[in-house]
N, C-alpha and C positions, 0 to 999 in steps of 0.2 A: 222803302225797305232795303233797297240795294245801295243806298248812299252811305258814305262814310261820315261818322260824327266824331268830333273830338271831345265829347262829353258823354257820360253814362246816362242812360234812360232807364228808370225803374218803374215797373207796374206794381202799384200798391194794392193790397187787399182792401176790402170795404172797411174793415175795422181799423186798419192802419191809416186809411184816408181820413176817416172821421176823427181819429186821434190827432193827426197832423193839422186838420182844420181847427180843432179845438185849441191846439197850441198857438196857431197863427192868430186866432181871435184874442187869446189872452195877451199875446205880444202887442197887438194893436191897442189894447186897453191899458196896458201897464205904463206907468210913467217913469219906471226905473230905467235909466240909460246905461247902467253899469253891467247889464247882462246881454248876452248874444247867443243865438242858436248856431250850432256847428253841425254840418253834415259830414260824416266820415264814411268813405267808400272803400270797399275791399273788392277791387275788380282787376286784380293782377292776372294777366294772361301771358303765357310764355312767348307768344309771337310778338307781343308788344315789347316785352322785357328784353328779348334777344335781338329784336330788329328784323325778324323774318316775316315780312308783311305780305308775301304772296304765297300761293300754294306750293310752287316749285321749291322755294327756299325753305319754307317751314317743314315740308316733308323730308327734305335733305338733312335738316338739322334735328328732325324728330321733335319739333315743338308743336306739332298739330297732327290731326288724324283726318282721313278722308270721310266725307259723309257717305252713308250707305248702309248696307246690311251687315249683320253679325257684329255687334259692338258691345263694349262695356266701358263706361266712362270711369276713368281712374280718379274718382273724387268721392267725397262724402258730403251729404247734404242733410239739412234739418228736415224733419217731416212736417213741422208746423210752419206757417207762413209768416208769423210775426210774434215777437216777444216784447211786451211793453211794461214799463213802469214810469211813473210820472216824471217828466223832464228827460226821459231817456228812452227812445224807441229804437228797436232793432228789427230790421226786415231781412230775413234769410230766404233766398230764393230756392225753391225746391228743384231738384234735377237729378242727374245721375241715371243714365238709362242704357238699357240693353236694347239693341235693335236687330230685328230679324231681316230676312230677305224676302223677296217676292215668293208667292205660293201659287202653284198650279195644280189642278186636279182634273181627271177625266171621268166622264159619266157616259156609259159604263166604263169600268177600269180597262186600261190597255194592258194586254199581256206583255209584261216586260221581258219575258223569256223568248218572245217571238219577234221576228223582224218583218213580219208579214202585214203590219198595220198599213192598210191601203185606203181606208175610208177618208174622204175629204173631211177636213177639220173645220168646225164652226167654233171660233174662238170668242168667248165672252169675257170682257175685260173690265176691271174696276181698279181703283187706287185706295190704299189704306193710309197714306201719309199726307200731312198738311203742314203748312208753315204760317207764321205770323210774325209781326214785329217783335213779339215777346216769345221767345223760343219754347218755354215751358207751358205756354197757354195756346198751343196749336191744336185746337179741337177739330176745325174744319167740318162742322156739322153738315152743312149743305154741300160744300165743295171740299173734299170729295166723298166724305163718309156716308152721306145719304145714298150715293150710288153703290158703295160697297155693301151696305145693309140690304139694298134692293137686290143685289146679285146673290148674297147669301140666302135671302128669303126665297129667291127664284130657284136656287139649287135645292133647297129643302122641299119646295113644291114638286119639282121634277123627280126627286128621289122616291116619291110615292107613286110614280106612274109605272105601270106594268109594260113589259115589252120593249124596254130601252135597248136591249141587245139586237133587236130587229131593225133599228133605225138605220137609214142609208148613209148617215154621216155621223162623225164622232164629235160629241160635245166636249169641249175643253174649257175650264174656267180658270182665269188667271187674275190674281190680285197683286198689283205692283206696289212696291214701296220705293221712295226716292223720286217720285214723279214731280214733286214740288220743287226739286232742285235739278233742273236741266234734264228731266226725264231719265234719271239714272237707271231706274228699274227696267223700263222698256228697252233702252239702248243696250243694256247688258244682256237682257233676255235675247234680243236679236243676234248679238254677237255669240252667245252661247249656242244659239240655234245654228249659226253658220259653222261653228266649230264642232257641233254634235257632241257636246260634253255630256257627262253623266247626269247633270242637272236637268236636261231636257230629253233624256232617253225616251224614245217612243214618239217624239214629235219630229216632223219634217216640214221645212218651209215650203217644199214643193206641194205638200198636201193642204196648205192653208187656203181654204176656200173663201172665207170672209172673216172680218173682225167686227164684232159688235161691242161697243164700249158703252158702259152705263156711267154717265157723268153725274151732274147735280140733278137730283130728283125731289129734294125735300121741299121745294117751293112751287111744285106743280099744281097747287090748288088755287083755283080762281073762281070765286063766286059759286062754290059748291062743285064745280067741274074740275076734273083732273086732266090737265092739258100738258102734253109733252111735244117736243120738237125733234125731228130726225135731221141731223146735220150729216151730209154725205158728200163724197166725191162720186160723180156720176159714172156708173158702170153697170154691166148686166147683172152682176151679183148684188150690187147695191140696190138696183131696182127690185131684185128678188126679195131683198130684206124689207124694202118698203111695202111690197105686196103682202109679206108675212105679217108685218106690223098692222096693216089694215085689216087683215083677217083676224088677228088677235083683238084688235079694237072692236070689231063687230061682235065678238063673243063677250066683250065687256061693256057693251053699250048700256045695259041696264045699270051699271055702276058709274055711269057718267065719265068714262075714260075716253079721251080723244087724242089722236096722234096727228100731227101736221108736219109737212115737209118744211124745213127751215127756208127762209127767204133766199131766193136765188141771188140777191145782191150781196149776200155775205161773201167775204173774200176766200172762204174755205171752211174747214172744220175749226171749232173753237179750241182754245188751249186744252190739250188732251194727249193721252198716250198715242192716239191715232196719228199724231203729227210725226212721231218717231217711226211708225210703220211706213208712212208715206214718204218720208225722207230716205228711208232704206230702199223702198221700192214704190215708185209713184203709181204703179198699176195695181197696188193693193186695194182690194175691194173692202170697204168698211163703212160703218155708220156709227154716229155718236148720238146717244139719247140724252137730251138735256131738258131742263125745265124753263129754258128761255129760247128766244128766237134770235133777234139781232142785238139785243142789249141784255147784259147780265141781270138776272132776277135777284141775285144775291149781292146786296149792297155791302156786305161784310166779307167779301171774297178776300182770302188771305189775311184775315183779321182775327184777333183774339175774341172778338164779339160774335163770331160765327159759331154759336153754341146751340144747344138743344132748343132754345127758345126761338131759333131762326128757321125751324123746319116744322113740317106737319106730317105726322105719322101716316095719315090716310093717303097722302100723296105718294109716300114711299111704298105703301102696300099696293097702290094702283100701278106704280112703275114696276114693281116686282111681278105682279100678275101679267102685265104687258110683256115683260122680258121673258118670263117662263113660257108663256104660250107661243111667243114669237120664235124662241129657240126650238121649241118642239116642232113647229111647222117647218123651220129650216132644216132641222135634223131629219125629219121624216121625208123631206123632199116630195111632199104631197100637197098640191095646191087645192085639192078637193076636200080637205078636212072640213067638217061641219062645226058650227058653233057648239053644238051639243057634245061633240067629241072633245073640244078644247075646254069645255066647262068642267071637266073632271080634274083639271089642273088648277088647284086652289092654293093661294098663299095664306099662311098662318099669320093673321093680324097680331095675335098675342106674341108671336116670336119677334115680329118687327118692333113692337113696343118694348120687349125685353132687350133686344139688341140696342135700341136707342138709349135706354137707361144704363146699359152696361158700357157702351162705347163712348158716351157723351156726357155722363154725369158722374159726380163723385159719390152720390148716394143712389143706389148701392155701388155703382161703378163696377170695377173689375172683381168686386167681391160678390157679385150677383150669382145666383144659383147656376145659370147657364154656363158662365165662364168657369166657375168652381167645379162643375161636373167634368171638365176636360183638363184643366191645368191648376197648378198652385201658383198664385200670382205673387209678384214682388211689390206691386203698388196697388192702391185702391183707385186713385184718380187716373182716368185714362189720359194719355197724351200722345198725339200722333206725329210728333216731330221725328224726323228720320233717324237721328242719332249718328254715330260714327262707327267706322269699321276698326276693330282691334284684332290683330292676328290674321292668320291666313284664311280667306273665305273658303267655304266648302259647301257642296250640295247636300251633305249629310252632317250638319252641325250638331254638337251636343246641345241638349235642351237649355243648359245654363248659359249658352252663348246667344240665345235668341230671346227677344223681348216678349212681353206678355201678349200683345196684340197679334204678332205674327204666329206665336205658338197656338193661340186660340183659333185663328183662321185656319191654320194647318190641321188641327184636330177636328174642327167643325167640318171642313171639306172632306177630310179623310173618312169621317163617320158617315156623312150624308151621301157620299158617292161610293161607299163600300157595297160589295155584293159577294155572295148572296146574303140577304138580310137574315139575321138570327143565327147564322153559322159562324160563331165566334169562339175563340179559345183564349186562355191566358197566354200572354206573350212569352216567347222563348227565342233561342238563337235561330230556330228554324223559320221564324215568322218572315224575315226578310228574304230568305232563300226561296220561299214559296210564293213570292210576289206580294207579300202582305206588308202592312205597316202596323206599328204598335201605337194605339191611341189610349188616352186616359192614364198613361203610365205614371203621371205625377200625382194623381189623386189617391191611388192605393198601393203604389210601389210595384204593381204587377202589370197592369194595363190589359188591353184587349187586342188581340191580333185580328185584323180585318184585311180582306183583299181589296186594296184601293191603290190607284195610281195618283198619289199626292206627293209632291216634291217641293223642296225649297230651291230657289234660284238666287244666287248672290246678287246684290244690287250695289254697284259702285261704278265709277267712271270707266269707260272703255279705254281711257288713256292711262290707266294705272296698272301696275304689275307688282305683286308681292313677291319679293325675291330675297332670300337669305335674311329673313326677319325684318326687312324694311320695305317701304313703299317706294317705287320708282316711277317717275313721270315719263311716259313715252312721248316721242315727238308726234305731231299731227300726221296722219296718213293722208297724203294728198289724193290718193286714189279712192279713198273712202269718205263719202260725204258725211257719214256719221262721225268719223274721227275729227274732221275739220271743225265740226260744230259742237263737239262734246266738251262742255266746261268741266273743270276739276274744282269741286267745292271742298273746302276743308274747314275744320273747327279747331281753334287753339286749345292746347292743354291748359286747364285752369282749375282752380280750387273753388271752395265755397264762395259764392258771391254774396256780399253783405252790404247793408246800408244802416248806419247808426246815427241817429239824430239826438243831440243832447245839448243842454244849456251850460254855458261857461261864462265867467265874469269877463268883462271887457278888459283889455290889456292896460288901458289908461287907469281904470279903477284899481287894477292889481298894483300898478306903479304907485298910485296914491296911497294904497294900504301899506306898501313897502316903505314909502317915505314917512308915513305916519308912524310905522313901527320903529324906524330908525330914530325919528325925533323923540318918541317916547323913551327909547333905550338911552339916547344921549342925555335927555333930561333926567331920567332915573339915575344915571351914572353920576351926573353933576349933583343931584340931590343927595346921593349916598356920600359923595366926597364932602359936601358942605355939612351934612349931618355928622359925619365922622369927625371932621375938624372941630365942630362945635362941641361935641361930646368930649373929645380929647381935652380941649381947652377947659371945659367945665370941670372935668375930673382933676386936672392939675391945680385949679384954683382951690378945690376942696382939700 
């Protein structure tokens, strides 16, 4: 996937594939040597045309845009995947996407008007973006979307628990984007945290007690048992998390849920946002929950084949239950919680099923009732490719600058973490001033004002700066290990990509036809001359 190829590669739809196979079979059977099939590609990219082949040069010449949050592709695409007529097949690739930033939310909400937030923070992390060899088929069902669905379901379960204000620690949920491309989201989040920007107002790195990341959970089902593995860097806080996981497991014993510590022979945590946290501060306490131990369970990792057929909903429900109860134990800071006390925290299995059908399938896709209850979507088929950044990033972007998935996650978290329940009003200019946010504004044009600490965080390389309408590449910061390792990924400006296959006559046959035409013309001319001479002579004799 990281290699450079000097030829285009197209992923065909099932109907297009069968059509081309049919044409190929007919070609084999035909005895006519005067026809040939021609493939016509439309893959013009500005970076290739102008010769700006790296990020630094293309950003300078404005022939590309950086990957990350808040984007709108400057292109138009067909909504259908193929148009066919006999002997002429056209495949138009779908695309054109808006991309949002990372989203974080606190439960219960943090008083943004107060600077006295002093509770240690339990940070629960997941990712919402995926990648594959084929850009517009980046579903990432198991890696990482199953983890995101587990986190959203866990948030929903915790939102129904009473007494959250009395917890000894602050729960914060964070869903990153851009993680599939050099951990753009987590690196930018940590930089924003250092700079104490408006996007992370209310959070402090000094209060970060531990990080719990939910990775791949969709393949945790093994012979009826739901088995997950905790990958961790050894520390007192990590051991505390393992104890909390074990307590949560005990409360879920009847459901066949087990949690095991990952093999000590592993070189560290698996590919995850946790790697960015550890590179920033090696003493960060954290744990990564996965459905594998030493070897990936997902054989379609970073592949267009990692779709809904590659996961099991019951495994995601089990992971969500484990996460919700573990987070409650950690936030309570009470090791004496009984299984009966935790059994009150239940995950809605129907919600998980609905999230899977909304986030990973085209039917119903983003037109499902859950998504439509929060936002007005621009696409039906979900796609978790990160997209590009267009314009100046902001912590308060306009909704039309954010893609469907990010807007849904933002609205969902804002709704589920809002308090007090039922005390809502129609949105007005005073909503934000009172510490509230406006949700569901796209569905009825009015929205509902709720008290919730839910924010967007821009996601793009820490080595990029938007200045005077253009992107500038900053030199690596030798004193910052994050800056030294941070890659700058960009995508070329391009128009509709197309592939057209059609049948033409062989050039030799065309030349033969031309020669035949000339011969016929010459013979016809000679015949006319002879006929005219004969007629003239005959008339004179008369």
